[in-house]
C-alpha positions as CSV (number, residue, x, y, z in Angstrom):
1,M,0.0,0.0,0.0
2,S,1.3,3.3,-1.0
3,K,2.2,5.9,1.6
4,Q,-0.6,8.1,0.2
5,N,-3.2,5.4,0.7
6,K,-2.0,4.8,4.2
7,N,-2.5,8.5,5.1
8,K,-6.0,8.4,3.7
9,T,-6.8,5.3,5.8
10,I,-5.5,7.0,8.9
11,I,-7.5,10.2,8.2
12,R,-10.6,8.2,7.5
13,K,-10.2,6.3,10.8
14,K,-9.7,9.6,12.7
15,N,-12.8,11.0,11.1
16,I,-14.8,7.9,12.1
17,F,-13.4,8.3,15.7
18,K,-14.3,12.0,15.7
19,S,-17.8,11.2,14.4
20,I,-18.3,8.5,17.1
21,L,-16.9,10.7,19.8
22,K,-19.1,13.6,18.6
23,G,-22.1,11.3,18.5
24,F,-21.3,10.0,21.9
25,L,-21.0,13.5,23.3
26,I,-24.3,14.5,21.7
27,F,-25.8,11.4,23.2
28,L,-24.5,12.2,26.6
29,F,-25.7,15.8,26.3
30,L,-29.2,14.7,25.2
31,T,-29.5,11.9,27.8
32,L,-27.7,13.4,30.7
33,F,-26.7,17.0,30.6
34,L,-29.8,18.4,28.8
35,P,-32.2,16.6,31.2
36,A,-30.1,17.8,34.1
37,L,-30.2,21.4,32.8
38,L,-33.9,21.1,32.2
39,F,-34.4,19.7,35.6
40,L,-32.5,22.5,37.2
41,Y,-34.5,25.0,35.2
42,F,-37.8,23.6,36.2
43,I,-36.9,23.2,39.9
44,K,-35.5,26.7,40.1
45,D,-37.5,28.6,42.9
46,L,-39.7,25.5,43.3
47,P,-41.6,25.7,46.6
48,R,-41.0,23.1,49.3
49,P,-43.7,20.6,50.0
50,E,-42.7,20.8,53.7
51,K,-44.7,24.0,53.8
52,F,-47.8,21.9,54.2
53,D,-46.3,20.4,57.4
54,E,-45.3,23.8,58.8
55,G,-48.8,24.9,59.7
56,L,-48.9,27.5,56.9
57,I,-52.3,26.6,55.6
58,P,-54.2,29.9,56.3
59,Q,-57.2,29.7,58.6
60,S,-59.7,32.3,59.6
61,T,-59.6,33.6,63.1
62,K,-63.1,33.1,64.6
63,I,-64.7,35.3,67.3
64,Y,-67.3,33.5,69.5
65,D,-69.6,34.5,72.3
66,R,-69.0,33.3,75.9
67,T,-70.2,29.8,75.2
68,G,-67.6,29.2,72.5
69,E,-70.3,28.0,70.2
70,M,-72.0,31.0,68.7
71,L,-69.8,32.3,65.9
72,L,-70.0,36.1,65.8
73,Y,-67.4,36.9,63.1
74,E,-64.5,35.5,61.1
75,I,-61.4,37.5,60.4
76,A,-60.2,36.2,57.0
77,G,-58.2,37.3,54.1
78,E,-59.1,36.2,50.6
79,E,-59.7,32.7,51.9
80,K,-62.1,31.9,54.7
81,R,-61.1,28.5,56.1
82,T,-61.4,26.3,59.1
83,V,-59.0,23.3,59.2
84,I,-60.5,19.9,60.2
85,K,-58.8,16.5,60.7
86,L,-59.6,13.7,58.3
87,S,-60.4,11.5,61.2
88,A,-63.2,13.8,62.2
89,L,-65.0,13.5,58.8
90,P,-67.4,10.8,57.8
91,D,-65.6,8.2,55.6
92,Y,-68.0,8.7,52.7
93,L,-66.8,12.3,52.2
94,P,-63.2,11.3,51.0
95,K,-64.7,8.3,49.2
96,A,-67.0,10.6,47.3
97,L,-64.0,12.7,46.3
98,I,-62.0,9.6,45.2
99,A,-64.9,8.2,43.2
100,T,-65.3,11.5,41.3
101,E,-61.8,13.1,41.1
102,D,-59.2,10.3,41.4
103,K,-60.3,6.6,41.3
104,S,-56.7,5.4,41.6
105,F,-55.7,7.7,44.4
106,Y,-54.5,4.9,46.7
107,I,-52.7,3.1,43.8
108,H,-50.7,5.8,41.9
109,S,-47.6,7.6,43.0
110,G,-48.9,11.1,42.3
111,F,-50.1,11.0,38.7
112,D,-52.2,8.8,36.5
113,L,-50.1,7.5,33.6
114,K,-53.1,6.3,31.6
115,G,-54.9,9.6,32.1
116,I,-51.8,11.6,31.2
117,A,-51.3,9.6,28.0
118,R,-55.0,10.1,27.0
119,A,-54.8,13.8,27.7
120,L,-51.4,14.0,25.8
121,L,-52.9,12.5,22.7
122,Y,-55.8,14.9,22.8
123,D,-53.4,17.8,23.3
124,L,-51.2,16.7,20.4
125,K,-54.1,16.7,18.0
126,L,-54.9,20.4,19.0
127,Q,-51.2,21.3,19.3
128,K,-51.7,22.9,22.7
129,I,-52.3,21.9,26.3
130,T,-56.0,21.8,27.0
131,Q,-57.0,18.7,28.7
132,G,-55.9,17.6,32.2
133,A,-55.7,14.3,34.0
134,S,-55.0,15.7,37.4
135,T,-54.9,13.5,40.4
136,I,-55.9,14.7,43.9
137,S,-52.2,15.2,44.7
138,Q,-51.7,17.2,41.5
139,Q,-54.7,19.4,42.2
140,L,-53.4,20.0,45.7
141,I,-50.0,21.1,44.4
142,R,-51.6,23.3,41.8
143,S,-54.0,25.0,44.1
144,Y,-51.5,25.7,46.8
145,F,-48.2,26.3,45.1
146,L,-48.6,27.0,41.4
147,T,-50.6,29.1,39.0
148,Q,-53.5,27.7,36.9
149,N,-51.7,28.5,33.6
150,R,-51.6,25.5,31.2
151,T,-47.9,25.7,30.2
152,L,-45.3,23.1,29.9
153,K,-43.1,24.6,32.6
154,R,-46.0,24.7,35.1
155,K,-47.0,21.2,34.2
156,T,-43.5,19.9,34.7
157,R,-43.1,21.7,38.0
158,E,-46.4,20.3,39.1
159,L,-45.3,16.7,38.3
160,L,-42.0,17.1,40.1
161,L,-43.7,18.6,43.2
162,T,-46.4,15.9,43.2
163,L,-43.8,13.1,43.1
164,E,-42.0,14.7,46.1
165,L,-45.3,15.2,47.9
166,E,-46.2,11.6,47.5
167,R,-42.8,10.5,48.6
168,R,-42.8,12.5,51.8
169,Y,-46.4,12.1,53.0
170,S,-49.1,9.5,53.5
171,K,-52.2,9.3,51.3
172,E,-54.3,10.2,54.4
173,Q,-52.3,13.4,55.0
174,I,-52.6,14.4,51.4
175,M,-56.4,13.8,51.5
176,E,-56.7,15.9,54.7
177,W,-54.8,18.8,53.2
178,Y,-56.9,18.6,50.0
179,L,-60.2,18.7,51.8
180,N,-59.0,21.7,53.8
181,L,-57.6,23.7,50.8
182,I,-60.1,23.1,48.0
183,P,-62.1,26.2,46.9
184,L,-65.8,25.8,47.2
185,G,-67.2,29.1,46.2
186,G,-66.5,32.8,46.8
187,N,-64.0,33.0,49.7
188,L,-65.0,29.6,51.1
189,Y,-62.2,27.2,51.3
190,G,-62.3,23.7,52.7
191,V,-65.2,21.4,53.5
192,E,-65.6,22.6,57.1
193,T,-66.2,26.2,56.1
194,A,-68.5,25.2,53.2
195,S,-70.5,22.9,55.4
196,Q,-71.0,25.6,58.0
197,Q,-72.0,28.1,55.3
198,F,-74.3,25.9,53.2
199,F,-75.7,23.4,55.8
200,N,-75.2,25.3,59.1
201,Q,-73.5,22.3,60.6
202,P,-69.9,21.0,61.0
203,A,-68.5,18.8,58.3
204,A,-68.3,15.9,60.8
205,S,-72.1,15.8,60.8
206,L,-72.7,15.8,57.0
207,S,-75.1,13.3,55.6
208,L,-74.1,11.2,52.6
209,A,-76.1,13.5,50.2
210,Q,-74.6,16.6,51.7
211,A,-71.1,15.2,51.4
212,A,-71.7,14.3,47.8
213,T,-73.0,17.9,47.2
214,L,-69.7,19.4,48.5
215,V,-67.7,17.1,46.2
216,A,-70.0,18.1,43.3
217,L,-69.1,21.7,43.9
218,I,-65.4,21.1,43.2
219,Q,-66.0,21.0,39.4
220,S,-67.3,24.5,39.2
221,P,-67.8,26.2,42.6
222,T,-69.2,29.5,41.2
223,R,-71.5,28.1,38.5
224,L,-72.9,25.3,40.8
225,S,-73.2,27.5,43.9
226,P,-76.4,26.8,46.0
227,Y,-77.0,30.5,46.0
228,G,-76.8,30.8,42.2
229,Q,-79.2,30.0,39.3
230,N,-77.9,26.5,38.6
231,I,-79.2,24.6,41.6
232,D,-80.6,21.8,39.3
233,D,-77.1,21.3,37.8
234,L,-75.7,21.1,41.3
235,L,-78.1,18.4,42.2
236,K,-77.5,16.5,39.0
237,R,-73.8,16.6,39.7
238,K,-74.4,15.4,43.2
239,D,-76.3,12.3,41.8
240,F,-73.4,11.8,39.4
241,V,-71.0,11.7,42.4
242,L,-73.2,9.1,44.1
243,D,-73.4,7.0,41.0
244,N,-69.6,7.0,40.8
245,M,-69.4,5.7,44.4
246,V,-71.6,2.8,43.4
247,K,-69.4,2.0,40.4
248,I,-66.3,1.4,42.6
249,D,-68.3,-0.3,45.4
250,F,-68.1,2.5,47.9
251,L,-71.9,2.4,48.1
252,T,-74.7,0.0,47.4
253,K,-77.4,0.9,45.0
254,E,-79.9,1.1,47.8
255,E,-77.7,3.5,49.8
256,C,-77.3,5.6,46.6
257,E,-81.0,5.8,46.0
258,I,-81.7,6.8,49.6
259,A,-79.1,9.6,49.4
260,K,-80.5,10.8,46.0
261,K,-84.0,11.1,47.6
262,E,-82.8,13.1,50.6
263,K,-84.2,16.7,50.5
264,L,-81.3,19.1,50.8
265,V,-82.0,22.3,52.7
266,F,-79.4,25.0,52.1
267,Q,-79.0,27.7,54.8
268,E,-80.0,31.1,53.5
269,K,-77.1,33.3,52.6
270,E,-77.2,35.5,55.7
271,N,-75.1,38.1,57.3
272,T,-73.0,36.1,59.8
273,F,-71.7,39.3,61.3
274,K,-73.3,39.3,64.8
275,A,-73.0,41.8,67.6
276,P,-71.1,44.1,65.1
277,H,-70.0,46.9,67.4
278,F,-68.8,44.5,70.0
279,V,-67.0,42.4,67.3
280,M,-65.2,45.5,65.9
281,F,-64.2,46.5,69.4
282,V,-62.6,43.0,69.9
283,K,-61.2,43.0,66.4
284,D,-59.4,46.3,67.0
285,Y,-57.8,44.8,70.1
286,L,-56.7,41.7,68.3
287,E,-55.2,43.6,65.3
288,T,-53.3,45.8,67.6
289,K,-51.8,42.9,69.5
290,Y,-51.4,40.2,66.8
291,T,-51.6,42.2,63.5
292,K,-54.3,41.9,60.8
293,E,-52.1,39.7,58.6
294,Y,-51.5,37.2,61.3
295,L,-55.2,37.0,62.3
296,Q,-56.2,36.2,58.7
297,R,-54.1,33.1,58.6
298,A,-53.6,32.0,62.2
299,G,-56.9,30.2,62.8
300,L,-57.3,31.6,66.4
301,K,-60.4,30.8,68.4
302,V,-61.4,33.9,70.4
303,I,-63.9,33.2,73.1
304,T,-65.3,36.5,74.3
305,T,-67.4,37.5,77.3
306,L,-70.4,38.4,75.2
307,D,-73.7,36.9,76.3
308,Y,-75.4,36.5,73.0
309,S,-78.9,36.1,74.3
310,L,-78.5,39.4,76.2
311,Q,-77.0,41.0,73.1
312,V,-80.0,40.1,71.1
313,K,-82.3,41.6,73.7
314,A,-80.2,44.7,74.0
315,E,-80.2,45.3,70.2
316,R,-84.0,44.9,70.1
317,V,-84.6,47.2,73.0
318,I,-82.4,50.0,71.5
319,K,-83.8,49.7,68.0
320,E,-87.5,49.6,69.1
321,G,-87.0,52.2,71.8
322,V,-85.3,54.7,69.5
323,E,-87.8,54.1,66.7
324,A,-90.6,54.9,69.1
325,S,-88.8,58.1,70.2
326,K,-88.6,59.9,66.9
327,Y,-91.3,62.3,68.2
328,A,-88.5,63.7,70.4
329,N,-86.1,64.1,67.5
330,T,-84.1,61.1,68.9
331,N,-82.4,59.1,66.1
332,N,-79.9,56.9,67.9
333,G,-79.2,54.9,71.1
334,A,-76.6,52.8,72.7
335,L,-76.3,50.3,75.6
336,I,-73.6,48.6,77.7
337,A,-74.1,45.7,80.1
338,L,-71.3,44.5,82.5
339,N,-70.8,42.0,85.2
340,P,-69.6,44.2,88.1
341,K,-67.9,41.4,89.9
342,T,-65.7,40.3,87.0
343,G,-65.7,43.3,84.7
344,E,-67.0,41.1,81.9
345,L,-68.6,43.0,79.0
346,L,-71.9,41.1,78.4
347,A,-73.5,43.3,75.8
348,M,-72.5,46.2,73.6
349,V,-74.9,48.1,71.3
350,G,-73.2,51.0,69.6
351,S,-76.2,52.2,67.5
352,K,-79.8,51.3,66.9
353,D,-78.8,49.3,63.7
354,Y,-75.3,48.8,62.5
355,F,-76.5,47.8,59.0
356,A,-79.1,50.6,58.5
357,Q,-78.6,53.6,56.3
358,S,-77.2,56.9,57.7
359,L,-79.6,59.8,58.3
360,P,-80.2,62.1,56.6
361,L,-79.3,60.5,53.3
362,G,-76.1,61.8,51.9
363,C,-74.7,62.9,55.3
364,V,-71.0,62.5,56.0
365,S,-70.1,59.8,58.6
366,G,-68.4,61.3,61.6
367,K,-69.5,64.8,60.8
368,D,-73.1,65.7,60.2
369,C,-75.2,62.5,60.5
370,L,-78.1,62.5,63.0
371,F,-77.8,58.7,62.8
372,D,-74.4,57.2,62.1
373,P,-75.0,53.5,62.2
374,Q,-71.4,52.1,62.2
375,V,-70.1,54.6,64.8
376,N,-69.8,52.9,68.2
377,T,-71.4,55.5,70.4
378,T,-70.5,53.6,73.5
379,L,-66.9,54.7,72.7
380,S,-67.8,58.2,71.6
381,L,-67.2,61.3,73.7
382,R,-70.5,62.6,75.0
383,Q,-71.5,64.8,78.0
384,P,-73.1,62.7,80.7
385,G,-75.2,65.3,82.4
386,S,-76.2,64.4,86.0
387,A,-75.1,60.8,85.5
388,F,-71.7,62.2,86.6
389,K,-72.9,63.2,90.1
390,P,-72.4,59.9,91.9
391,F,-68.7,60.0,91.5
392,V,-68.5,63.5,93.0
393,Y,-70.8,62.5,95.9
394,S,-68.7,59.5,96.7
395,L,-65.6,61.7,96.9
396,A,-67.4,64.0,99.3
397,L,-68.4,61.0,101.5
398,S,-64.8,59.8,101.5
399,E,-63.7,63.2,102.8
400,G,-66.0,63.1,105.8
401,F,-69.4,64.3,104.6
402,T,-72.3,61.9,105.2
403,P,-75.6,61.1,103.4
404,Q,-77.5,62.9,106.1
405,T,-75.4,66.1,105.8
406,Y,-77.7,69.0,104.9
407,L,-77.0,71.6,102.1
408,W,-79.1,74.5,101.0
409,D,-80.9,74.1,97.7
410,A,-81.3,77.8,97.0
411,F,-80.4,80.2,94.3
412,T,-76.6,80.5,94.5
413,E,-74.1,82.5,92.4
414,F,-70.8,80.5,92.2
415,N,-68.7,83.2,90.5
416,Y,-67.6,85.1,93.6
417,N,-66.9,88.1,91.4
418,C,-70.6,88.4,90.6
419,S,-73.2,89.6,93.1
420,G,-75.3,87.0,94.9
421,N,-78.6,88.3,93.7
422,G,-78.3,86.9,90.1
423,L,-78.7,90.2,88.4
424,Q,-75.3,90.1,86.6
425,S,-74.5,88.0,83.5
426,K,-70.8,88.8,83.5
427,D,-68.3,89.9,86.2
428,R,-65.9,92.9,86.0
429,Y,-63.4,90.7,84.2
430,N,-66.0,89.9,81.5
431,Q,-66.2,86.3,82.8
432,D,-69.7,84.6,82.9
433,C,-71.5,84.5,86.1
434,Y,-72.6,81.0,87.0
435,H,-75.9,80.3,88.9
436,P,-77.3,76.9,87.8
437,H,-80.9,76.0,88.1
438,N,-82.6,72.7,88.9
439,Y,-84.5,70.7,86.3
440,D,-87.9,71.6,87.7
441,G,-86.9,75.3,88.1
442,L,-87.5,75.3,91.8
443,F,-85.4,75.7,95.0
444,I,-86.6,73.6,97.9
445,G,-84.4,74.8,100.8
446,Q,-82.4,72.5,103.1
447,I,-81.9,68.9,101.7
448,T,-79.7,66.0,102.7
449,L,-77.0,64.8,100.4
450,K,-78.9,61.6,100.0
451,N,-82.1,63.3,98.9
452,A,-80.2,65.8,96.7
453,L,-78.5,63.0,94.8
454,A,-81.6,60.8,94.6
455,Q,-83.7,63.8,93.2
456,S,-80.8,65.0,91.1
457,R,-80.9,68.6,92.4
458,N,-78.3,70.6,90.6
459,V,-77.5,73.4,93.0
460,P,-76.6,71.0,95.9
461,A,-74.5,69.0,93.5
462,V,-72.4,72.0,92.5
463,K,-71.9,72.7,96.1
464,V,-70.8,69.2,96.8
465,L,-68.2,69.5,94.0
466,Y,-66.9,72.7,95.5
467,L,-66.7,71.1,98.9
468,A,-64.9,68.0,97.6
469,G,-62.6,70.0,95.3
470,L,-62.4,70.2,91.5
471,K,-58.9,68.9,91.3
472,N,-59.6,66.1,93.7
473,A,-62.7,65.1,91.7
474,L,-60.7,64.8,88.5
475,E,-58.1,62.6,90.2
476,W,-60.9,60.6,91.9
477,V,-62.8,59.7,88.7
478,K,-59.6,58.4,87.0
479,K,-59.6,55.7,89.6
480,F,-63.0,54.6,88.3
481,G,-61.6,54.2,84.8
482,I,-62.8,57.6,83.4
483,S,-59.8,58.4,81.1
484,T,-61.0,61.2,78.9
485,L,-61.2,64.2,81.2
486,K,-58.5,66.8,81.0
487,G,-56.8,69.1,83.6
488,E,-58.7,71.3,86.0
489,E,-58.0,74.4,83.9
490,N,-60.5,73.0,81.3
491,Y,-63.4,72.8,83.7
492,G,-65.4,74.7,86.3
493,L,-68.0,73.6,88.8
494,A,-70.3,72.6,85.9
495,L,-68.3,69.4,85.7
496,V,-70.6,67.8,88.3
497,L,-73.5,68.5,86.0
498,G,-71.8,66.7,83.1
499,G,-69.6,69.4,81.6
500,G,-66.9,67.0,80.6
501,E,-66.9,64.5,77.8
502,V,-66.8,60.8,78.7
503,K,-67.6,57.4,77.2
504,L,-70.6,55.3,78.0
505,L,-68.4,52.2,78.3
506,E,-66.2,53.9,80.9
507,M,-69.1,55.4,82.8
508,T,-70.8,52.1,83.1
509,L,-67.6,50.4,84.2
510,G,-67.2,53.2,86.7
511,Y,-70.7,52.6,88.2
512,S,-69.7,48.9,88.6
513,V,-67.4,50.1,91.4
514,F,-70.4,51.0,93.5
515,A,-72.1,47.8,92.6
516,N,-69.1,45.8,93.7
517,D,-68.7,47.3,97.2
518,G,-66.0,49.8,96.1
519,V,-63.8,47.4,94.2
520,K,-63.1,48.1,90.5
521,S,-62.7,45.0,88.3
522,S,-60.8,45.5,85.1
523,L,-62.7,45.6,81.9
524,N,-62.7,42.1,80.3
525,F,-64.1,41.2,76.9
526,I,-62.1,38.1,76.0
527,Q,-62.3,34.9,78.1
528,E,-59.8,32.9,76.1
529,I,-57.8,32.8,72.9
530,Q,-56.6,29.5,71.5
531,D,-54.3,29.0,68.5
532,G,-55.1,26.6,65.7
533,D,-53.8,23.6,67.7
534,G,-55.9,24.5,70.8
535,R,-53.1,25.9,72.8
536,I,-54.1,28.8,75.1
537,L,-52.5,32.1,74.2
538,E,-54.6,34.3,76.5
539,K,-56.9,33.6,79.4
540,M,-59.0,36.2,81.2
541,Q,-57.6,37.4,84.5
542,V,-59.8,39.7,86.6
543,K,-57.7,42.5,88.1
544,R,-59.4,44.0,91.1
545,V,-58.5,47.3,92.8
546,K,-60.1,48.8,95.9
547,I,-61.2,52.3,95.0
548,M,-63.1,53.3,98.2
549,P,-64.2,51.8,101.5
550,Q,-67.2,49.5,101.1
551,E,-69.3,51.6,103.4
552,I,-69.1,54.6,101.0
553,A,-70.1,52.4,98.1
554,R,-73.0,51.1,100.1
555,Q,-74.0,54.6,101.0
556,I,-74.1,55.5,97.3
557,N,-76.1,52.3,96.5
558,D,-78.6,53.3,99.2
559,M,-78.9,56.9,97.9
560,L,-79.5,55.7,94.3
561,S,-81.9,52.8,95.1
562,D,-84.2,54.5,97.5
563,N,-87.5,55.1,95.6
564,V,-88.9,57.1,98.5
565,A,-86.0,59.5,98.3
566,R,-86.3,60.0,94.5
567,A,-90.1,60.1,94.3
568,P,-90.5,63.9,94.8
569,M,-88.7,64.4,91.5
570,F,-89.4,61.3,89.5
571,G,-92.7,60.0,90.9
572,W,-93.4,56.7,92.6
573,N,-93.7,54.6,89.4
574,S,-91.0,56.0,87.2
575,P,-88.9,53.9,84.9
576,L,-86.3,53.9,87.5
577,F,-88.4,51.7,89.8
578,L,-88.2,48.0,89.0
579,G,-90.8,46.9,91.5
580,D,-90.8,45.8,95.1
581,N,-88.9,42.6,94.5
582,I,-85.9,44.1,92.6
583,Q,-83.6,46.6,94.2
584,A,-81.6,48.6,91.7
585,A,-79.6,51.8,92.1
586,V,-79.9,54.1,89.1
587,K,-79.0,57.6,88.0
588,T,-80.2,59.6,84.9
589,G,-78.4,62.4,83.1
590,T,-79.6,65.0,80.6
591,T,-77.3,67.6,79.0
592,Q,-78.0,71.2,78.2
593,E,-80.2,71.7,75.2
594,Y,-81.1,68.0,75.4
595,K,-78.3,66.7,73.3
596,D,-77.7,63.6,75.4
597,A,-79.9,61.5,77.6
598,W,-78.3,58.9,79.9
599,T,-79.4,56.3,82.4
600,I,-77.0,54.1,84.3
601,G,-78.2,51.6,86.9
602,Y,-77.2,48.4,88.5
603,T,-77.8,45.6,90.9
604,P,-74.9,43.8,92.7
605,T,-74.7,41.4,89.7
606,L,-75.4,43.6,86.7
607,V,-74.6,47.1,85.5
608,V,-76.4,48.6,82.5
609,G,-75.8,52.0,80.9
610,T,-78.0,53.5,78.1
611,W,-77.7,56.6,76.0
612,A,-80.0,58.3,73.5
613,G,-79.4,61.2,71.2
614,N,-78.1,62.2,67.8
615,N,-74.6,61.5,66.6
616,N,-74.1,65.1,65.3
617,N,-75.1,66.7,68.7
618,T,-78.4,68.0,67.3
619,S,-80.7,68.8,70.2
620,M,-83.6,66.6,71.0
621,T,-86.8,68.0,72.4
622,R,-87.5,68.4,76.2
623,A,-89.4,65.1,76.1
624,S,-86.1,63.3,75.4
625,A,-85.2,63.5,79.0
626,S,-87.4,60.5,79.7
627,I,-86.1,58.3,76.8
628,A,-83.0,56.6,78.1
629,A,-84.6,55.4,81.3
630,P,-87.3,53.2,79.6
631,L,-84.5,51.7,77.5
632,W,-82.6,50.9,80.6
633,K,-85.6,49.4,82.4
634,N,-86.8,47.4,79.4
635,F,-83.4,45.7,79.1
636,I,-82.5,45.2,82.7
637,L,-85.8,43.5,83.5
638,Q,-85.2,41.1,80.7
639,A,-81.6,40.5,81.7
640,L,-82.5,39.9,85.3
641,D,-84.8,37.0,84.2
642,Q,-81.6,35.1,83.4
643,I,-79.1,36.7,85.8
644,K,-79.7,36.0,89.4
645,T,-79.6,39.2,91.5
646,E,-79.5,40.0,95.2
647,P,-80.3,43.0,97.4
648,F,-77.7,45.6,98.3
649,I,-76.1,45.4,101.7
650,A,-77.4,48.3,103.7
651,P,-74.9,50.8,104.9
652,Q,-74.3,51.4,108.6
653,K,-75.5,54.7,110.1
654,T,-72.7,57.2,110.0
655,Y,-71.8,59.3,113.0
656,T,-68.9,61.8,112.8
657,G,-69.6,63.4,116.1
658,K,-70.1,66.7,114.3
659,S,-73.8,67.7,114.2
660,V,-73.8,69.5,110.9
661,L,-72.3,66.5,109.2
662,D,-74.6,64.0,111.1
663,G,-77.9,65.5,110.0
664,S,-78.5,68.7,112.0
665,F,-80.4,71.4,110.3
666,L,-78.3,74.4,109.2
667,G,-80.5,77.1,110.6
668,N,-80.1,80.4,108.8
669,H,-76.6,79.8,107.4
670,S,-74.9,77.8,104.7
671,L,-72.7,74.8,105.5
672,L,-69.6,76.9,105.0
673,Y,-70.6,78.9,108.2
674,Y,-70.1,75.8,110.3
675,L,-67.1,73.9,109.1
676,N,-63.8,74.0,107.2
677,K,-64.5,72.5,103.8
678,D,-61.0,71.2,103.4
679,N,-61.2,69.4,106.8
680,P,-64.9,68.9,107.5
681,T,-64.5,66.7,110.5
682,G,-61.9,69.0,112.0
683,S,-62.1,72.4,113.6
684,G,-62.6,75.8,112.0
685,T,-65.0,77.2,109.5
686,S,-65.0,78.5,105.9
687,Q,-66.3,81.9,106.7
688,A,-63.3,83.5,105.0
689,D,-63.8,81.3,101.9
690,S,-64.3,83.1,98.5
691,Q,-67.7,81.4,98.1
692,F,-69.0,82.2,101.6
693,A,-70.7,85.5,100.9
694,N,-72.7,84.2,97.9
695,W,-73.7,81.0,99.6
696,E,-74.9,83.0,102.6
697,A,-76.7,85.4,100.3
698,G,-78.5,82.5,98.7
699,V,-79.7,81.3,102.1
700,Q,-80.9,84.7,103.1
701,N,-82.7,85.3,99.8
702,W,-84.4,81.9,100.1
703,L,-85.6,82.7,103.6
704,S,-86.9,86.0,102.6
705,W,-88.8,84.5,99.7
706,Y,-90.3,81.6,101.7
């Protein structure tokens, strides 16, 4: 062989080797490297199936009444869900799902090869991905981790995640997650939430027909909704589910026919937002402590202190009472009910109807509405009128005055720069003169502190505040939980007549101190908070603080519950009198120009506060003064049908050893003539006091008139 031919042979062999090597490398690339690259591409940023096992399935936070059974409200994001264990469900529910959605669920390893092949052939014909053959595991992965886009990348990622899911977890766990995650219409997710919504019962109690109906919804939750126009299609789909169960021997034909004949009753689509103002009050607290985002997914169970039966009664009383009071230009009302021993908030009504329309139409909420339905008036700043008086009287009693101490109810000018005859409107410094009048326009002379408070006489009340001290009074009421009053420079003696702005909730809680023998219990509106696993996060703890000696509280109780003492002003059968068998202490309050009407009253086991008025401070008519009391009476009588009450413990007779404090008449002089107001049980007088001259003038004028 020539040298030239040998070279050609060598070159040819080298080319063959190169071709083989090239082919081998291409083969390796196609069979190893390319799949590896594709695998890395598809798994890039792939979610971890462990997320299922980390408790990240979002659940609604639920707010319940005090029984833990009446659902008041759910705090949810886009998905309203309550997780339930598979073991708690009837076995025919997962069987219905398997028969309809994935007959080989317990056989395959995540996907159905026959189904995929069938779908693939169909898709190749159309040259696009249209048909699915999704198993329960694939649907779970798709609904929780991936988009619904029908792309090759998404489908591949779905298969990879499904295989990993099946490798890590049991079929039972996968089934449980699916039944809790599946969308079933609107923002309803999971069989427990859907069961409560559609059938008003837990999923654990579903009948076979009801279970088949929920499975039927999976195909098209919106189109087949029980609240839509395609109820017949839903029922047909339900029967289809039952027939499928028969085909794979999950049911007998007889069981199937019985289930088909069952008449399904769907709960009306109602507003599940109960006790709305109370719920929003609780929700604000929860969002401040836990954040809104956490509550929407944490699945907390919040058991409140609300007594739902009392709440329903309270809402009805306020709505009907206010509607019946339109003649007095009264457009709104509110109510608070508390347990004075524990501070538990039992009922809260912030307006006559949370869901009603504002009045007048077109008004701006928070500005000019007579009736502002979603404003919680129990938390609004309002003037309390004479309902403020018991706090000031209790302070005076704590400083040494007694219920039998006499004061003069006579015309009195309290601006010492104005003359005592009432002829001036302003003093020489251009400050207003101040000479309050009583509600009935009369002055009745000497009257005990007990009768003055019981009859709500204004002039004696202003004198009591002066004797007790304005600064002392402001500090005193803070102990009761009144938090909204400012410094003494903002008020005068009119404070005792309700010149400061307070909240109905805090006022009612303040009255509970009297009902509870001088002990203030902290406000409590949550009994317990559990996390999604039942662990207790919060539990109610009643914090008690002694505000005053029990004898002073009992004296106030006696002053406010004595129907004989109040009768000269209110009559024998006023709405403040609950009958001979129920002893209740109660105080009304009406503000100037009739902008607010209050009544707060209590027994040793229940405190109730009511308010009537207009949100924008528009005046009511004079007749409005008698509106809040019937609201109070109507509710408290109903409430005491279910809350056992007891009589007040009578106070002991108080003796200071000083006659003017212990009930002696004052003769021809004011109380300042006989004692030192800053140390009433000690020695000295207040004859040099700036108020002395005008108080004396009032006494002399009264004596000259009568």
